[in-house]
C-alpha positions as CSV (number, residue, x, y, z in Angstrom):
1,M,10.8,5.5,-2.6
2,G,9.2,6.7,-5.8
3,R,9.6,9.2,-8.6
4,I,6.4,11.3,-8.5
5,L,5.0,13.9,-10.9
6,V,2.9,16.6,-9.3
7,A,0.7,18.7,-11.6
8,D,-1.2,21.6,-10.1
9,D,-1.7,25.2,-11.3
10,E,-1.5,26.6,-7.8
11,P,2.2,27.2,-7.0
12,S,1.8,27.3,-3.2
13,F,-0.2,24.0,-3.1
14,R,2.1,22.4,-5.6
15,E,5.1,23.3,-3.5
16,L,3.4,22.0,-0.3
17,L,2.8,18.6,-2.0
18,A,6.4,18.5,-3.2
19,D,7.8,19.4,0.3
20,I,5.7,16.7,2.0
21,L,6.7,14.1,-0.5
22,E,10.4,15.0,-0.6
23,T,10.5,14.9,3.2
24,A,9.3,11.3,3.0
25,G,12.2,10.5,0.6
26,H,10.4,10.6,-2.8
27,E,11.8,12.3,-5.9
28,V,9.4,15.0,-7.1
29,V,9.0,16.8,-10.4
30,E,6.5,19.7,-10.6
31,A,4.3,20.7,-13.5
32,R,2.1,23.8,-13.6
33,D,-0.5,22.3,-15.9
34,G,-1.5,19.2,-17.9
35,E,0.5,20.1,-20.9
36,Q,3.7,20.5,-18.9
37,A,2.9,17.2,-17.2
38,L,2.6,15.4,-20.5
39,A,5.9,16.8,-21.6
40,A,7.5,15.5,-18.4
41,L,6.1,12.1,-19.0
42,E,7.6,12.1,-22.5
43,R,11.1,12.8,-21.0
44,G,11.1,10.2,-18.3
45,A,9.3,7.5,-16.3
46,Y,7.4,8.1,-13.1
47,D,6.0,5.7,-10.5
48,L,3.0,7.9,-9.6
49,V,1.2,11.0,-10.9
50,L,-0.6,13.5,-8.6
51,T,-2.8,15.9,-10.6
52,D,-5.3,18.6,-9.8
53,Q,-8.7,17.9,-11.4
54,R,-9.3,21.5,-12.6
55,M,-6.4,23.2,-14.4
56,P,-6.4,25.6,-17.4
57,G,-5.9,24.0,-20.8
58,I,-5.4,20.2,-20.3
59,G,-7.3,19.4,-17.1
60,G,-6.9,16.5,-14.8
61,L,-9.4,14.2,-16.4
62,E,-7.9,14.7,-19.9
63,L,-4.5,14.2,-18.4
64,L,-5.7,11.0,-16.8
65,R,-7.2,9.8,-20.2
66,R,-3.9,10.5,-22.0
67,I,-1.8,8.8,-19.3
68,R,-4.1,5.7,-19.5
69,Q,-3.4,5.4,-23.2
70,R,0.4,5.0,-22.6
71,A,2.0,1.6,-22.9
72,A,2.8,1.3,-19.2
73,P,0.8,4.0,-17.4
74,P,1.8,5.0,-13.9
75,P,-1.0,5.2,-11.3
76,V,-2.8,8.5,-11.1
77,V,-4.1,10.2,-7.9
78,M,-6.7,12.9,-8.5
79,L,-6.8,16.1,-6.3
80,T,-10.2,17.6,-6.0
81,A,-12.0,20.3,-4.0
82,Y,-14.6,19.1,-1.5
83,G,-17.5,20.3,-3.7
84,T,-16.5,18.1,-6.7
85,I,-16.2,14.8,-5.0
86,P,-18.7,13.2,-7.4
87,E,-16.4,14.2,-10.3
88,A,-13.5,12.6,-8.4
89,V,-15.5,9.3,-8.1
90,E,-16.0,9.6,-11.9
91,A,-12.2,9.9,-12.3
92,V,-11.7,6.7,-10.4
93,R,-14.2,5.1,-12.8
94,L,-12.0,6.3,-15.6
95,G,-8.9,4.7,-14.2
96,A,-7.6,7.0,-11.4
97,A,-6.0,4.9,-8.6
98,D,-7.3,7.2,-5.9
99,Y,-8.4,10.7,-5.1
100,L,-7.7,13.2,-2.3
101,T,-9.6,16.3,-1.3
102,K,-8.2,19.9,-1.3
103,P,-7.1,21.2,1.1
104,L,-5.4,18.1,2.3
105,P,-6.8,16.7,5.6
106,S,-3.2,16.2,6.7
107,P,0.2,15.4,5.3
108,A,-0.3,11.9,6.6
109,A,-3.4,11.5,4.4
110,L,-1.2,12.2,1.3
111,L,1.6,9.9,2.4
112,A,-0.8,7.1,3.2
113,A,-2.3,7.3,-0.3
114,V,1.1,7.3,-1.8
115,D,2.3,4.4,0.3
116,R,-0.7,2.3,-0.7
117,L,0.4,2.6,-4.3
118,L,4.2,2.4,-3.9
119,V,5.1,0.5,-0.8
120,P,4.3,-3.2,-0.2
121,E,2.3,-4.2,2.9
122,V,5.4,-5.8,4.6
123,A,9.1,-5.1,3.9
124,A,10.0,-7.2,0.9
125,G,12.2,-10.2,1.3
126,P,12.1,-13.8,2.6
127,F,10.1,-15.0,5.6
128,V,12.4,-14.8,8.6
129,T,11.4,-17.6,10.8
130,A,12.7,-20.6,12.8
131,D,9.1,-21.5,13.9
132,P,8.4,-25.1,13.1
133,T,4.7,-24.5,12.3
134,L,5.5,-21.6,9.9
135,L,8.4,-23.5,8.3
136,E,6.0,-26.4,7.6
137,L,3.5,-24.0,6.2
138,L,6.1,-22.4,3.9
139,E,7.1,-25.8,2.6
140,L,3.4,-26.5,1.8
141,I,3.2,-23.1,-0.1
142,D,6.3,-24.0,-2.1
143,T,4.7,-27.3,-3.1
144,V,1.3,-25.8,-3.9
145,A,3.0,-23.0,-6.0
146,R,3.7,-25.6,-8.7
147,R,0.0,-26.6,-8.9
148,D,-2.3,-24.1,-10.7
149,V,-5.0,-24.2,-8.0
150,A,-6.7,-21.4,-6.0
151,V,-5.3,-20.7,-2.6
152,L,-6.9,-18.9,0.4
153,I,-4.6,-17.3,2.8
154,S,-6.0,-16.3,6.2
155,G,-4.4,-14.5,9.1
156,E,-4.5,-11.4,11.2
157,S,-3.6,-8.0,9.7
158,G,0.1,-7.6,9.4
159,T,1.1,-11.3,9.4
160,G,2.4,-11.2,5.8
161,K,-0.5,-12.5,3.6
162,E,0.7,-10.6,0.6
163,L,4.2,-11.8,1.1
164,V,2.9,-15.4,0.9
165,A,1.0,-14.6,-2.2
166,R,4.0,-13.1,-3.9
167,R,6.0,-16.2,-2.9
168,L,3.4,-18.4,-4.5
169,H,3.6,-16.4,-7.7
170,A,7.5,-16.3,-7.7
171,K,7.7,-20.1,-7.3
172,S,5.0,-20.9,-9.8
173,G,5.0,-21.5,-13.6
174,R,3.4,-18.0,-13.9
175,A,6.4,-16.1,-12.4
176,G,7.1,-14.5,-15.7
177,G,3.6,-13.0,-15.8
178,P,2.2,-10.1,-13.8
179,F,1.3,-10.1,-10.1
180,V,-1.7,-7.9,-9.6
181,A,-3.0,-7.2,-6.1
182,V,-6.5,-5.7,-5.3
183,N,-7.6,-4.6,-1.8
184,C,-11.3,-5.5,-1.9
185,A,-12.0,-3.6,1.3
186,A,-10.9,-0.4,-0.4
187,L,-13.2,-0.8,-3.4
188,P,-16.3,1.3,-3.3
189,E,-19.3,-0.9,-4.2
190,T,-20.2,1.3,-7.1
191,L,-16.7,0.9,-8.7
192,A,-15.8,-2.7,-7.7
193,E,-17.3,-4.4,-10.8
194,S,-15.5,-2.1,-13.2
195,E,-12.3,-2.4,-11.2
196,L,-12.3,-6.2,-11.3
197,F,-13.8,-6.9,-14.7
198,G,-13.3,-3.7,-16.7
199,H,-15.9,-1.7,-18.7
200,E,-16.8,-0.9,-22.3
201,K,-17.0,2.5,-23.8
202,G,-20.4,4.1,-22.9
203,A,-21.1,1.6,-20.0
204,F,-21.8,4.6,-17.7
205,T,-21.6,8.4,-17.8
206,G,-18.0,9.4,-18.4
207,A,-16.9,6.0,-19.8
208,E,-15.3,7.5,-22.9
209,Q,-13.2,4.5,-23.7
210,A,-13.1,0.8,-22.9
211,R,-10.9,-0.2,-19.9
212,R,-9.4,-3.6,-18.9
213,G,-10.1,-4.8,-15.4
214,R,-7.7,-6.5,-12.9
215,F,-8.6,-10.0,-14.3
216,E,-7.4,-9.0,-17.7
217,E,-4.3,-7.1,-16.4
218,A,-3.3,-10.3,-14.5
219,G,-3.5,-12.4,-17.6
220,R,-1.0,-15.4,-17.5
221,G,-0.1,-14.3,-14.0
222,T,-1.5,-14.2,-10.5
223,L,-4.4,-12.1,-9.1
224,L,-4.5,-11.5,-5.4
225,L,-7.9,-10.5,-4.0
226,D,-6.9,-9.2,-0.5
227,E,-9.7,-9.0,2.1
228,V,-12.0,-11.0,-0.2
229,G,-14.5,-11.4,2.6
230,E,-15.5,-7.7,2.1
231,L,-16.9,-8.2,-1.4
232,A,-20.7,-7.4,-1.8
233,P,-23.0,-10.4,-2.4
234,A,-23.6,-9.4,-6.0
235,L,-19.9,-9.2,-6.8
236,Q,-19.4,-12.6,-5.0
237,A,-21.8,-14.1,-7.6
238,K,-19.9,-12.6,-10.5
239,L,-16.5,-13.7,-9.1
240,L,-17.8,-17.2,-8.8
241,R,-19.0,-17.2,-12.4
242,A,-15.5,-15.9,-13.5
243,L,-13.8,-18.7,-11.6
244,E,-16.1,-21.4,-12.9
245,E,-16.1,-20.4,-16.5
246,R,-12.6,-18.9,-16.6
247,S,-14.0,-15.9,-18.4
248,I,-15.3,-12.4,-17.5
249,R,-17.7,-9.9,-19.0
250,R,-16.9,-6.2,-18.9
251,L,-19.4,-3.8,-17.4
252,G,-21.7,-2.8,-20.3
253,G,-20.3,-5.6,-22.6
254,S,-22.1,-8.5,-24.2
255,A,-19.1,-10.7,-25.1
256,D,-17.3,-13.1,-22.7
257,I,-13.5,-12.6,-22.5
258,A,-11.4,-15.7,-21.6
259,V,-9.0,-15.1,-18.7
260,D,-6.0,-17.2,-17.7
261,V,-5.3,-16.2,-14.1
262,R,-4.2,-18.0,-11.0
263,L,-6.3,-16.6,-8.2
264,V,-5.1,-16.2,-4.6
265,A,-7.5,-14.8,-2.0
266,A,-6.5,-13.4,1.4
267,T,-8.6,-12.5,4.4
268,N,-8.3,-11.6,8.1
269,R,-11.9,-12.9,8.7
270,D,-13.0,-16.4,9.5
271,L,-14.6,-17.1,6.1
272,A,-16.1,-20.4,7.3
273,A,-17.9,-18.6,10.1
274,A,-19.0,-15.9,7.5
275,V,-20.5,-18.7,5.4
276,A,-22.3,-20.1,8.4
277,A,-23.7,-16.7,9.1
278,G,-24.9,-16.2,5.6
279,E,-22.5,-13.4,4.9
280,F,-20.3,-15.2,2.3
281,R,-21.3,-17.6,-0.4
282,Q,-20.5,-21.2,0.4
283,D,-19.9,-22.2,-3.2
284,L,-17.5,-19.3,-3.7
285,Y,-15.7,-20.2,-0.4
286,F,-15.1,-23.8,-1.7
287,R,-13.8,-22.4,-5.0
288,L,-11.3,-20.1,-3.2
289,A,-10.2,-22.5,-0.6
290,V,-9.0,-25.4,-2.8
291,V,-5.9,-25.0,-0.6
292,A,-6.3,-23.0,2.6
293,V,-3.3,-21.8,4.7
294,H,-3.5,-19.9,8.0
295,L,-0.6,-17.6,9.0
296,P,0.1,-17.7,12.8
297,P,0.3,-14.3,14.6
298,L,3.6,-13.0,15.8
299,R,2.7,-13.6,19.4
300,E,2.6,-17.3,18.7
301,R,6.1,-17.3,17.4
302,A,7.8,-14.9,19.8
303,G,11.2,-16.7,19.2
304,D,11.3,-15.1,15.8
305,V,11.2,-11.5,17.1
306,P,15.0,-11.0,17.5
307,A,15.9,-12.3,14.0
308,L,12.9,-10.4,12.5
309,A,13.9,-7.2,14.2
310,R,17.5,-7.4,12.9
311,H,16.3,-8.2,9.4
312,L,13.8,-5.3,9.4
313,V,16.2,-2.8,10.8
314,A,18.7,-3.6,8.2
315,A,16.1,-3.2,5.4
316,L,14.8,0.1,6.9
317,A,18.2,1.6,7.4
318,A,19.0,0.9,3.7
319,R,15.7,2.5,2.7
320,H,16.3,5.7,4.7
321,H,20.0,5.9,3.8
322,L,21.1,5.5,7.5
323,P,23.8,3.4,9.1
324,E,22.5,0.0,10.2
325,P,22.1,0.3,14.0
326,G,22.4,-2.3,16.6
327,I,19.6,-3.1,19.0
328,E,20.6,-3.0,22.6
329,A,19.7,-6.0,24.8
330,S,17.2,-4.0,26.9
331,A,15.4,-2.9,23.7
332,M,15.3,-6.5,22.4
333,A,13.9,-7.7,25.7
334,A,11.2,-5.1,25.5
335,L,10.4,-6.2,22.0
336,Q,10.2,-9.9,23.0
337,R,7.8,-9.1,26.0
338,H,5.3,-7.4,23.7
339,R,2.2,-9.2,22.4
340,W,2.3,-7.6,18.9
341,P,-1.4,-7.1,18.2
342,G,-0.4,-5.6,14.9
343,N,2.0,-8.4,14.1
344,V,5.0,-7.9,11.7
345,R,3.6,-4.6,10.4
346,E,3.6,-3.2,14.0
347,L,7.1,-4.4,14.7
348,R,8.2,-2.8,11.5
349,N,6.6,0.5,12.4
350,V,8.0,0.5,15.9
351,L,11.5,-0.1,14.6
352,E,11.2,2.5,11.8
353,R,10.2,5.1,14.3
354,A,13.2,4.3,16.6
355,L,15.5,4.2,13.6
356,I,14.5,7.7,12.4
357,V,14.6,9.2,15.9
358,R,18.0,7.8,16.6
359,G,19.4,8.7,13.2
360,G,21.2,5.3,12.8
361,A,22.5,5.1,16.4
362,A,21.9,2.0,18.5
363,I,18.2,1.5,19.4
364,R,17.6,1.6,23.1
365,A,14.7,0.4,25.3
366,E,13.5,4.0,25.7
367,D,13.3,4.3,21.9
368,V,10.7,1.5,21.6
369,E,8.8,1.4,25.0
370,P,6.6,4.5,24.4
371,A,5.3,3.0,21.1
372,L,4.8,-0.4,22.8
373,A,2.9,1.2,25.7
374,G,0.4,2.8,23.3
375,A,-0.5,-0.4,21.6
376,V,-4.1,-1.2,20.8
377,P,-6.0,-4.4,21.6
378,S,-5.3,-7.3,19.2
379,D,-8.7,-7.2,17.5
380,A,-8.0,-3.7,16.3
381,G,-5.3,-4.8,13.8
382,A,-2.1,-3.0,13.1
383,V,-0.9,-0.1,15.3
384,P,-0.4,2.9,13.0
385,L,2.5,5.2,13.9
386,S,1.7,8.1,11.7
387,R,4.3,9.8,9.6
388,E,3.3,13.1,11.4
389,V,4.4,11.6,14.7
390,R,7.6,10.2,13.3
391,E,8.4,13.5,11.5
392,R,7.8,15.6,14.7
393,E,10.1,13.4,16.7
394,A,12.8,13.5,14.0
395,L,12.6,17.3,14.1
396,L,12.9,17.4,17.9
397,E,15.8,14.9,17.8
398,A,17.6,17.0,15.2
399,L,17.1,20.2,17.2
400,R,18.5,18.5,20.3
401,R,21.5,17.2,18.5
402,A,22.0,20.7,17.0
403,H,21.6,22.3,20.5
404,G,18.8,24.4,19.1
405,N,20.7,25.7,16.0
406,R,18.1,25.6,13.2
407,E,20.6,25.8,10.4
408,E,22.5,22.8,11.8
409,A,19.2,20.9,12.4
410,A,18.3,21.5,8.7
411,R,21.7,20.2,7.7
412,L,21.2,17.0,9.8
413,L,17.8,16.5,8.3
414,E,19.1,17.2,4.8
415,V,16.4,19.8,4.1
416,S,16.5,23.5,3.4
417,V,16.2,26.0,6.3
418,R,13.0,27.3,4.7
419,T,11.5,23.8,4.8
420,L,12.6,23.3,8.4
421,Y,10.9,26.6,9.5
422,Y,7.7,25.5,7.6
423,R,7.7,22.2,9.5
424,L,8.4,23.8,12.9
425,R,5.4,26.0,12.4
426,R,3.2,23.1,11.2
427,F,4.0,21.1,14.3
428,G,3.8,24.1,16.7
429,I,7.4,23.8,17.8
430,S,8.7,27.1,19.1
């Protein structure tokens, strides 16, 4: 959970954002304008800043510029009206981590954006496995970590590719340096070069100051390029040059900048097949795959499900400040029968839903079977259990436990009665 600063001059919208974020467990501090936001940043550290783009006095872009000048700037998410999306894209060019439109499409859209910036892909911690193939692979990873070579990690969505990359970093001689992860699939083509290599002042409209890219930010550390197979051909060529010459050139710049980075790439695609189809550069593939490892899907190591489930439930219970529940035998049997198209991420989501609905009580078969019955085919990736679904079920469970008494339900959920009434209206619960 993060400490989040919300800056918006509309009190009702600011309170709505705070309510959604606090419900998800974040600590929120509100600011009515850019000046008050800067004062809050002087008083304490924040994990994330959400700011409206247009505010009186110090607006969102100026606030972003000043935040980026700080020694350790938190990521900034820009809030923008539908009619000013081009300006929001410009904000991303200037260093915003993301932007959201006003009014919000849904509370889930806000929480998904926050999660992308604050929550790792898979629950942090060691790989929990007794599978011989995966144990052998982890031994290889630990050996390779000591050699400063590029590594390509492949596997289906949710198998733990970022976790492997972090393990490589932690066991390498670069462990004292930064670990920087970039989701290539989420980079708009127009922003990707600036994001990776940085830009000089005046490189494009709105570039009022020079900005380091991810290669420079990862200096003397590790750079993870997740979903590297989604990079556009032009950027593939520039990435190859950076790897071959161990230097980059900022957008709009004329000087080469030496970079000392250990590159790890990850993909859920078959990159060799993409090379054969002419969709990915062969020379770049060979540069990335000096060592290639493939993570097996969870369905191929079903024997790991019980230990994984217990590990994840313990971590999730601690995160949500709930008692660590047991998992009844019937529930564990249902988990072991499932094919897990979304892999460990899907298992984590199913267990988080059950944990929240049960409030820390033992997880039963009926708590997991509805989610398992709604699973998607394996080629669709992870099964998203939206926060809206989880929140609605938590509301209903609290009302059931409170026998319909709303004040008691609010106490069980640890929210105000006003907040409870707002959520009941939002979900159409009478």
